C-alpha positions as CSV (number, residue, x, y, z in Angstrom):
1,X,39.1,65.8,26.3
2,X,41.9,63.1,25.6
3,X,40.4,60.2,23.8
4,X,41.6,56.4,24.9
5,X,43.8,54.3,22.8
6,X,41.4,52.0,20.7
7,X,41.9,48.2,20.7
8,X,40.6,47.9,17.2
9,X,40.4,50.2,14.4
10,X,37.6,52.9,14.6
11,X,34.6,51.7,12.6
12,X,33.7,55.0,11.0
13,X,37.4,56.2,9.8
14,X,37.7,52.7,8.6
15,X,34.8,52.8,6.3
16,X,35.6,56.2,4.9
17,X,39.1,55.3,4.5
18,X,39.1,53.3,0.9
19,X,41.9,51.7,-1.1
20,X,40.8,53.4,-4.3
21,X,38.8,56.7,-5.0
22,X,35.3,57.1,-5.2
23,X,34.7,56.3,-9.0
24,X,31.9,58.7,-10.0
25,X,31.1,58.5,-13.9
26,X,28.8,60.9,-15.6
27,X,27.5,58.3,-17.5
28,X,26.8,55.9,-14.5
29,X,24.9,58.5,-12.4
30,X,22.6,59.3,-15.5
31,X,21.8,55.5,-15.8
32,X,21.2,55.4,-12.1
33,X,18.6,58.0,-12.2
34,X,16.9,57.9,-15.6
35,X,13.7,55.9,-15.4
36,X,14.4,55.1,-11.5
37,X,12.2,55.4,-8.3
38,X,13.5,57.2,-5.4
39,X,12.2,58.0,-1.9
40,X,13.6,61.6,-2.3
41,X,14.8,63.9,-5.1
42,X,16.9,67.1,-4.2
43,X,17.1,69.9,-6.7
44,X,19.8,72.2,-6.1
45,X,23.5,71.2,-6.0
46,X,24.6,74.2,-3.5
47,X,25.5,73.7,0.2
48,X,22.0,73.2,1.2
49,X,20.9,70.5,-1.2
50,X,24.1,68.6,-1.1
51,X,24.0,68.3,2.8
52,X,20.1,67.5,2.5
53,X,21.3,64.4,0.0
54,X,23.7,63.3,2.4
55,X,21.4,63.6,5.1
56,X,18.8,61.6,3.6
57,X,21.5,58.9,2.4
58,X,22.8,58.5,5.8
59,X,19.2,57.8,7.0
60,X,19.0,55.0,4.6
61,X,16.4,56.6,2.0
62,X,17.2,56.2,-1.9
63,X,18.1,59.6,-2.9
64,X,19.3,61.7,-6.1
65,X,20.7,65.0,-6.2
66,X,20.4,67.3,-9.4
67,X,22.0,70.3,-10.1
68,X,21.5,72.3,-13.3
69,X,24.9,73.7,-14.0
70,X,27.7,72.6,-11.3
71,X,28.0,71.9,-7.4
72,X,28.1,75.3,-5.7
73,X,27.9,77.2,-8.9
74,X,25.9,79.6,-7.7
75,X,25.7,81.2,-4.1
76,X,27.7,78.3,-2.6
77,X,30.7,79.5,-4.0
78,X,30.6,83.1,-4.0
79,X,30.4,83.4,-0.1
80,X,33.0,85.3,2.1
81,X,34.3,81.7,2.9
82,X,33.5,82.0,6.7
83,X,32.2,79.7,8.9
84,X,31.1,81.8,11.8
85,X,28.5,82.8,14.3
86,X,28.4,86.2,13.1
87,X,28.9,89.1,15.6
88,X,26.5,91.5,13.9
89,X,23.2,88.9,14.7
90,X,24.2,89.7,18.2
91,X,23.6,93.4,17.5
92,X,20.7,92.3,15.6
93,X,19.1,90.7,18.8
94,X,19.5,87.2,17.3
95,X,21.4,85.6,19.9
96,X,20.0,82.2,19.0
97,X,21.1,82.0,15.6
98,X,24.3,83.0,16.8
99,X,24.4,80.2,19.4
100,X,23.3,77.6,17.1
101,X,25.9,78.9,14.3
102,X,28.6,78.4,16.4
103,X,27.6,75.0,17.8
104,X,27.5,74.0,13.9
105,X,30.9,75.7,13.4
106,X,32.4,73.5,15.5
107,X,30.6,70.2,13.9
108,X,32.0,71.5,10.8
109,X,35.5,71.9,12.3
110,X,35.3,68.1,13.1
111,X,33.4,66.8,9.9
112,X,35.2,68.7,7.6
113,X,38.7,69.0,9.1
114,X,40.6,69.4,6.2
115,X,38.4,71.9,4.6
116,X,37.2,74.2,7.5
117,X,40.4,76.1,9.5
118,X,40.3,78.0,12.4
119,X,40.7,81.7,11.3
120,X,41.4,84.8,13.4
121,X,39.4,88.2,13.0
122,X,41.0,91.5,13.8
123,X,39.2,94.4,14.9
124,X,41.3,97.5,15.1
125,X,40.4,100.5,17.6
126,X,40.9,103.9,16.2
127,X,41.0,107.0,17.7
128,X,38.9,108.4,14.6
129,X,37.2,107.3,11.7
130,X,37.2,103.5,12.8
131,X,34.8,100.7,13.1
132,X,34.6,102.2,16.5
133,X,36.7,104.6,18.6
134,X,38.3,104.0,22.1
135,X,34.8,105.2,23.7
136,X,33.0,102.2,22.2
137,X,35.9,99.9,22.8
138,X,34.6,98.7,26.4
139,X,31.1,98.1,24.6
140,X,32.6,96.0,21.8
141,X,34.5,94.0,24.4
142,X,31.2,93.0,25.9
143,X,30.1,92.1,22.4
144,X,32.8,89.6,22.3
145,X,32.3,88.0,25.9
146,X,28.7,87.4,24.4
147,X,30.0,85.7,21.6
148,X,32.5,83.6,23.5
149,X,30.0,82.5,26.0
150,X,27.3,82.0,23.2
151,X,29.7,79.5,21.6
152,X,32.7,80.9,20.7
153,X,34.8,79.0,23.5
154,X,34.1,75.8,21.5
155,X,37.2,77.1,19.3
156,X,39.4,76.6,22.7
157,X,40.5,80.3,22.6
158,X,38.7,83.3,24.0
159,X,39.0,87.1,22.5
160,X,42.3,88.6,23.1
161,X,42.9,92.5,23.7
162,X,45.8,93.5,21.5
163,X,48.5,96.9,21.6
164,X,48.9,98.7,18.6
165,X,52.1,96.8,17.9
166,X,50.3,93.5,18.0
167,X,47.7,94.9,15.7
168,X,50.6,95.9,13.2
169,X,52.3,92.7,13.6
170,X,49.2,91.1,12.1
171,X,48.8,93.3,9.4
172,X,51.8,96.1,9.3
173,X,50.1,98.1,6.4
174,X,47.4,99.6,9.0
175,X,47.9,103.3,9.2
176,X,49.5,103.7,13.0
177,X,48.6,107.4,13.3
178,X,44.8,106.8,14.5
179,X,45.6,103.2,15.9
180,X,45.0,102.7,19.6
181,X,45.1,98.8,19.5
182,X,42.7,96.1,18.7
183,X,40.6,93.0,19.3
184,X,41.1,89.4,18.0
185,X,38.3,86.6,18.0
186,X,38.2,83.5,16.6
187,X,36.0,82.0,14.1
188,X,36.5,79.6,10.9
189,X,36.8,79.6,6.9
190,X,36.4,77.1,4.6
191,X,36.7,76.8,0.9
192,X,33.1,77.0,0.0
193,X,33.0,75.3,-3.3
194,X,35.1,72.2,-2.1
195,X,32.9,71.9,1.0
196,X,29.8,71.4,-1.1
197,X,31.4,69.1,-3.6
198,X,32.9,67.0,-0.9
199,X,29.4,66.9,0.6
200,X,28.1,65.7,-2.6
201,X,30.5,62.8,-3.0
202,X,30.3,61.8,0.6
203,X,26.3,61.5,-0.4
204,X,27.4,59.5,-3.0
205,X,29.6,57.5,-1.1
206,X,26.8,56.6,1.2
207,X,24.5,55.9,-1.9
208,X,23.0,58.6,-3.4
209,X,22.9,59.4,-7.4
210,X,24.4,62.6,-7.8
211,X,24.5,64.8,-11.0
212,X,25.6,68.0,-12.3
213,X,24.7,69.6,-15.6
214,X,21.1,68.4,-14.8
215,X,18.5,71.1,-15.5
216,X,15.2,69.9,-13.6
217,X,12.4,71.4,-15.8
218,X,9.5,70.1,-14.6
219,X,8.1,68.5,-11.2
220,X,6.0,65.7,-12.1
221,X,2.5,65.3,-10.2
222,X,0.1,62.5,-10.0
223,X,-3.5,62.5,-8.4
224,X,-2.3,65.8,-7.2
225,X,0.9,64.4,-5.4
226,X,4.2,65.0,-6.7
227,X,5.4,62.0,-8.4
228,X,8.8,63.0,-10.0
229,X,10.8,64.9,-12.1
230,X,12.0,65.8,-15.6
231,X,15.4,67.0,-16.4
232,X,17.4,68.2,-19.3
233,X,21.2,66.6,-19.5
234,X,22.9,68.1,-22.3
235,X,20.4,67.1,-25.2
236,X,19.1,64.2,-23.5
237,X,15.9,64.4,-21.3
238,X,15.9,61.9,-18.4
239,X,12.7,61.2,-15.5
240,X,12.7,60.0,-12.3
241,X,10.2,58.8,-9.7
242,X,10.4,59.8,-6.3
243,X,7.9,60.0,-2.8
244,X,8.9,63.5,-2.3
245,X,10.7,66.4,-4.3
246,X,12.8,68.9,-2.5
247,X,13.6,72.4,-4.1
248,X,16.6,73.6,-2.8
249,X,17.8,76.1,-5.2
250,X,18.3,79.2,-3.1
251,X,17.7,82.7,-5.2
252,X,16.6,80.7,-8.2
253,X,13.2,80.1,-6.4
254,X,12.6,83.8,-7.6
255,X,12.4,82.7,-10.9
256,X,10.7,79.2,-10.5
257,X,9.7,77.4,-7.6
258,X,8.5,74.4,-8.8
259,X,5.2,74.8,-6.9
260,X,1.6,73.6,-8.2
261,X,-1.3,75.7,-8.9
262,X,-2.5,78.0,-6.0
263,X,0.6,78.0,-3.8
264,X,1.9,81.4,-2.9
265,X,5.5,81.7,-3.8
266,X,8.0,82.3,-0.7
267,X,9.3,86.0,-0.5
268,X,12.8,85.6,-2.0
269,X,14.9,88.6,-1.8
270,X,18.2,87.9,-3.5
271,X,20.8,90.3,-1.6
272,X,24.2,90.9,-3.9
273,X,27.4,90.5,-2.2
274,X,30.8,90.6,-3.9
275,X,34.4,90.1,-3.4
276,X,37.6,91.3,-4.8
277,X,41.0,89.5,-4.9
278,X,44.2,91.6,-4.5
279,X,48.0,90.7,-4.2
280,X,48.7,89.5,-0.7
281,X,51.7,91.7,-0.5
282,X,49.8,95.0,-1.1
283,X,48.2,93.6,2.2
284,X,50.4,91.5,4.1
285,X,47.7,90.6,6.4
286,X,47.7,86.7,8.5
287,X,44.2,87.0,9.8
288,X,40.8,88.5,8.5
289,X,41.1,92.2,9.1
290,X,37.9,94.3,9.7
291,X,38.0,97.9,8.3
292,X,35.7,101.0,8.2
293,X,34.4,101.9,5.1
294,X,34.0,105.9,4.9
295,X,30.8,107.4,5.0
296,X,29.1,104.1,5.0
297,X,27.5,102.5,8.4
298,X,29.3,99.3,7.4
299,X,32.5,97.5,7.7
300,X,34.4,95.5,5.3
301,X,36.9,92.6,5.5
302,X,39.5,91.3,4.1
303,X,40.7,87.5,4.2
304,X,44.0,86.1,3.1
305,X,43.9,83.2,0.8
306,X,47.2,81.8,-0.2
307,X,48.9,84.7,-1.8
308,X,45.6,86.7,-2.4
309,X,43.7,88.7,0.1
310,X,39.7,88.7,-0.4
311,X,38.0,92.2,-0.3
312,X,34.6,92.4,0.7
313,X,31.6,92.4,1.1
314,X,28.7,94.4,0.1
315,X,24.6,94.0,0.9
316,X,22.3,95.2,-1.6
317,X,19.2,94.1,-3.1
318,X,19.4,92.5,-6.8
319,X,16.7,92.1,-9.3
320,X,19.0,91.2,-12.3
321,X,19.9,87.9,-14.1
322,X,20.9,85.3,-11.4
323,X,23.0,83.5,-13.9
324,X,25.4,86.5,-14.4
325,X,26.3,88.3,-11.0
326,X,29.5,90.4,-11.2
327,X,31.5,93.0,-9.2
328,X,30.7,96.1,-10.7
329,X,33.3,99.1,-11.3
330,X,31.4,101.0,-8.4
331,X,31.5,98.1,-6.2
332,X,35.2,97.6,-6.8
333,X,36.1,101.7,-6.2
334,X,33.8,101.6,-2.9
335,X,36.0,98.4,-1.6
336,X,39.3,99.8,-2.4
337,X,38.2,103.3,-1.0
338,X,37.8,101.3,2.1
339,X,41.3,99.9,2.0
340,X,43.0,102.6,1.4
341,X,41.3,104.9,4.2
342,X,42.5,102.1,6.6
343,X,45.5,101.0,5.3
344,X,49.0,102.2,3.7
345,X,48.5,100.6,0.4
346,X,48.8,102.3,-2.9
347,X,46.3,99.6,-4.5
348,X,44.5,100.7,-7.7
349,X,41.6,98.7,-9.7
350,X,44.0,97.5,-12.2
351,X,45.5,95.3,-9.2
352,X,42.4,93.4,-8.8
353,X,43.3,89.7,-9.5
354,X,39.5,88.6,-9.9
355,X,36.4,89.1,-8.4
356,X,33.0,87.2,-7.4
357,X,29.5,88.2,-7.5
358,X,26.8,86.2,-5.7
359,X,23.3,86.6,-4.2
360,X,22.2,85.9,-0.4
361,X,18.5,83.8,-0.8
362,X,17.0,85.9,2.1
363,X,13.6,85.4,3.0
364,X,11.8,89.0,3.9
365,X,9.6,91.0,2.0
366,X,10.8,94.5,0.0
367,X,11.7,97.3,2.4
368,X,14.4,98.4,4.5
369,X,18.2,97.4,4.1
370,X,19.2,93.7,3.1
371,X,21.7,94.1,6.0
372,X,19.3,94.4,8.5
373,X,17.5,90.9,7.5
374,X,17.6,88.1,9.7
375,X,19.9,85.4,8.2
376,X,16.9,82.8,9.3
377,X,15.7,79.8,7.2
378,X,12.3,78.4,6.3
379,X,11.1,75.3,5.7
380,X,7.8,74.5,4.0
381,X,5.7,71.5,2.5
382,X,2.8,72.1,-0.3
383,X,-0.5,70.6,0.2
384,X,0.8,68.0,-2.8
385,X,4.1,66.8,-1.0
386,X,6.4,69.5,-2.8
387,X,8.9,70.3,0.4
388,X,10.8,73.7,-0.2
389,X,14.0,75.3,2.1
390,X,15.6,78.3,1.4
391,X,17.5,80.9,3.4
392,X,19.9,80.6,6.3
393,X,23.7,80.5,5.6
394,X,26.5,78.5,5.0
395,X,27.3,77.7,8.7
396,X,23.9,76.2,9.4
397,X,23.9,74.2,6.3
398,X,23.9,70.9,8.2
399,X,20.6,71.9,10.6
400,X,18.8,73.4,7.7
401,X,19.4,69.6,6.0
402,X,18.5,67.9,9.0
403,X,14.9,69.7,9.5
404,X,14.8,69.4,5.4
405,X,14.7,65.8,5.6
406,X,12.7,65.7,8.7
407,X,9.6,67.4,6.9
408,X,10.5,65.1,3.7
409,X,10.1,61.8,5.5
410,X,7.1,63.2,7.1
411,X,5.5,63.0,3.5
412,X,6.7,59.4,3.2
413,X,5.2,58.7,6.4
414,X,8.3,57.7,7.8
415,X,10.8,58.9,10.8
416,X,14.5,57.7,10.5
417,X,17.0,59.5,13.3
418,X,19.7,62.2,11.4
419,X,23.0,61.1,11.6
420,X,24.7,64.1,10.3
421,X,26.0,65.6,13.8
422,X,29.1,63.2,13.6
423,X,29.3,62.2,10.1
424,X,32.7,62.9,8.6
425,X,33.0,63.9,4.9
426,X,35.2,62.0,2.7
427,X,38.6,63.0,3.4
428,X,38.2,64.0,7.0
429,X,38.4,60.8,9.1
430,X,41.7,60.3,10.5
431,X,43.1,63.7,9.0
432,X,45.5,65.6,11.6
433,X,45.9,69.3,10.1
434,X,48.4,70.4,12.3
435,X,50.9,67.4,11.1
436,X,49.9,67.7,7.6
437,X,50.4,71.6,7.1
438,X,52.9,72.2,9.5
439,X,55.9,72.3,7.2
440,X,54.2,73.3,4.2
441,X,54.9,72.0,0.7
442,X,53.2,69.7,-1.5
443,X,51.6,67.2,1.3
444,X,50.2,70.6,3.0
445,X,48.6,71.8,-0.3
446,X,46.8,68.6,-1.5
447,X,46.1,67.8,2.4
448,X,44.2,71.1,3.1
449,X,42.3,70.1,-0.3
450,X,41.5,66.3,-0.3
451,X,42.5,65.4,3.2
452,X,43.4,61.9,3.4
453,X,42.4,61.3,-0.3
454,X,45.5,63.4,-1.0
455,X,47.1,60.2,-1.8
456,X,45.0,59.6,-4.6
457,X,46.5,62.7,-6.6
458,X,49.8,61.6,-5.5
459,X,49.0,58.1,-7.4
460,X,48.2,59.9,-10.6
461,X,51.7,62.3,-10.1
462,X,53.6,58.9,-9.4
463,X,52.2,57.5,-12.2
464,X,52.8,60.6,-14.4
465,X,55.4,62.8,-13.0
466,X,54.6,65.4,-16.1
467,X,51.5,66.2,-14.5
468,X,53.5,67.6,-11.5
469,X,53.4,71.6,-13.5
470,X,50.7,73.8,-12.1
471,X,48.0,74.5,-14.2
472,X,47.9,78.5,-13.6
473,X,51.2,80.1,-13.5
474,X,51.9,81.3,-9.9
475,X,49.2,79.1,-8.5
476,X,49.7,76.0,-6.6
477,X,47.1,73.7,-8.3
478,X,48.6,71.0,-10.7
479,X,47.9,69.3,-14.0
480,X,47.2,66.1,-12.0
481,X,44.4,67.9,-9.6
482,X,42.7,68.2,-13.3
483,X,42.7,64.8,-14.1
484,X,41.8,63.7,-10.8
485,X,38.9,66.1,-11.0
486,X,37.7,64.5,-14.2
487,X,37.7,61.2,-12.8
488,X,36.7,61.3,-9.5
489,X,34.8,64.4,-8.9
490,X,32.5,64.9,-11.9
491,X,33.9,68.2,-13.5
492,X,32.8,68.0,-16.9
493,X,34.1,71.6,-18.2
494,X,36.9,74.1,-18.2
495,X,35.0,76.4,-15.9
496,X,34.3,73.5,-13.3
497,X,38.0,73.3,-13.0
498,X,39.3,76.8,-13.2
499,X,36.4,78.1,-11.1
500,X,35.3,75.5,-8.5
501,X,37.5,72.6,-8.5
502,X,40.4,74.9,-8.2
503,X,40.0,78.6,-7.3
504,X,42.2,79.8,-10.3
505,X,39.5,82.0,-11.7
506,X,39.1,84.6,-9.0
507,X,43.2,84.2,-7.5
508,X,44.0,84.9,-11.1
509,X,41.4,85.6,-13.4
510,X,43.6,86.1,-16.7
511,X,46.3,83.8,-16.0
512,X,43.1,81.5,-15.7
513,X,41.9,82.2,-19.1
514,X,45.6,81.8,-20.6
515,X,45.5,78.0,-19.3
516,X,42.0,77.3,-20.7
517,X,43.3,75.6,-23.6
518,X,45.8,73.2,-21.7
519,X,42.7,72.4,-19.1
520,X,40.7,71.6,-22.0
521,X,43.3,69.1,-23.4
522,X,43.4,67.3,-20.1
523,X,39.7,67.0,-19.9
524,X,39.4,66.1,-23.6
525,X,41.8,63.3,-23.0
526,X,40.0,62.1,-19.6
527,X,36.5,62.6,-20.8
528,X,36.8,61.8,-24.4
529,X,35.7,64.9,-25.5
530,X,35.8,65.7,-29.3
531,X,38.2,68.7,-30.2
532,X,35.3,71.0,-31.1
533,X,33.7,70.3,-27.7
534,X,37.1,71.2,-25.8
535,X,37.3,74.4,-28.0
536,X,33.8,75.4,-27.4
537,X,34.4,75.2,-23.7
538,X,37.8,77.1,-23.8
539,X,36.2,80.1,-26.0
540,X,33.5,80.0,-23.4
541,X,35.6,80.2,-20.5
542,X,37.6,82.8,-22.2
543,X,34.4,85.0,-23.4
544,X,33.2,84.7,-19.5
545,X,36.2,85.7,-18.0
546,X,36.7,88.7,-20.2
547,X,32.9,89.9,-19.4
548,X,33.9,89.6,-16.0
549,X,36.6,91.8,-16.4
550,X,35.0,94.2,-18.5
551,X,32.1,94.7,-16.0
552,X,34.9,95.0,-13.1
553,X,36.7,97.6,-14.6
554,X,33.6,99.4,-16.1
555,X,34.2,99.0,-19.6
556,X,30.8,97.1,-19.8
557,X,27.4,97.5,-18.3
């Protein structure tokens, strides 16, 4: 649809385009929360909690968002980075979830245009040992037609049938002997950590108080009703009152629900998924490639991201420490075996540049395979007014948030309309992806990370040209971005910068550890940290990355 020329500036775009960047300071956010009274308090700063805070703020409620570690530090930074409907949900017979996910995909493509991009998916058709062979190809194409009709068409392009040579043009390392051709269909991807951060910042822009490094330790009740929270912020204890408290902590509900007495805990079933980053030149894919895994009724994917390719994922029950989930040597070998079986690649465990491990918050009782559990979400309201949301997936987070706020406002006796269906995130209003990324360069790099707010990073570079150096050797992230993150993105630590504000930890784990000292120096200067605190953060980051590598290589359990 072609929009008509406007006679005056578009109101939402104008409102979200500021002269100066959003000013987020920890001290201000702490003061805003401690001792205050809110309509709603959201516990958990993952994708669901951040969208819930944004939704509530847009409806005009006073809201606080508290996260014990960092925004997206849990599951929401460790996903497959895919914004999709999910072909396998059609195979499960869950067409309503697919239809709704594809609608939400397009909303994210519009509302977070700088962070969510089109992603082609390639399925090879092999004469043997494939995801499916030529005998099943016709049936698979019917599945793709169902996907297109369920909402895939909203991307503006339908699935395509490819010849053998066309498949090789997209991934020249495919083994050609058994390759008959392939199919390509279209979904989307996002930097999940930056998407979550953008939601939290947009919530703050609309009036929410948002704070990371704030561990909620107690849900306060008065006369049998939820009345507020107690949280630890460093060595400080803060308290806030609220008409309703929303638990959006994902898999961590397994360990603490915040529920009152005589309330049954939800069936939280963490399902572990891992991804491994390998050099892109080993794979040379320009899209997401689906590969068979020998001896398993499962397929793996390889997605290009910059100069790396992400290989994943697994889907297994997990009962361990939720704060220490890592890819193991067994999982690494499993994924590399799949890559070697489908591709002409000489790839060894030592080639792994980094890895991530996280847990999906499934809502299901024990028994059966986690892969077969439907990715539906659950929202419940306890008799004392505590609202809990869990389950779902990255793609449907906006809709989950809408239903969660609907439930929360019932506790308040209020009814206000949801406004997030067309609400742009900071950086997205007025952003033209094709124009910005067309010729590459610094404008493309900053545009895909900050959208229209990229100019504020440019202002830092203009004032201090010496910050134009890469933070981590071989990666595009600049020192100016560290400064920007400290000033405007509530980054508190070396890990916040290297694991989530940038994705250096998964793209180049060992090189990021070598850069930790410089990141600490920049943060120390911006945040006024003592040399002792900077040294502690650097040492902690180096320890954690060494542990991650040891588990990955089978040197530690």
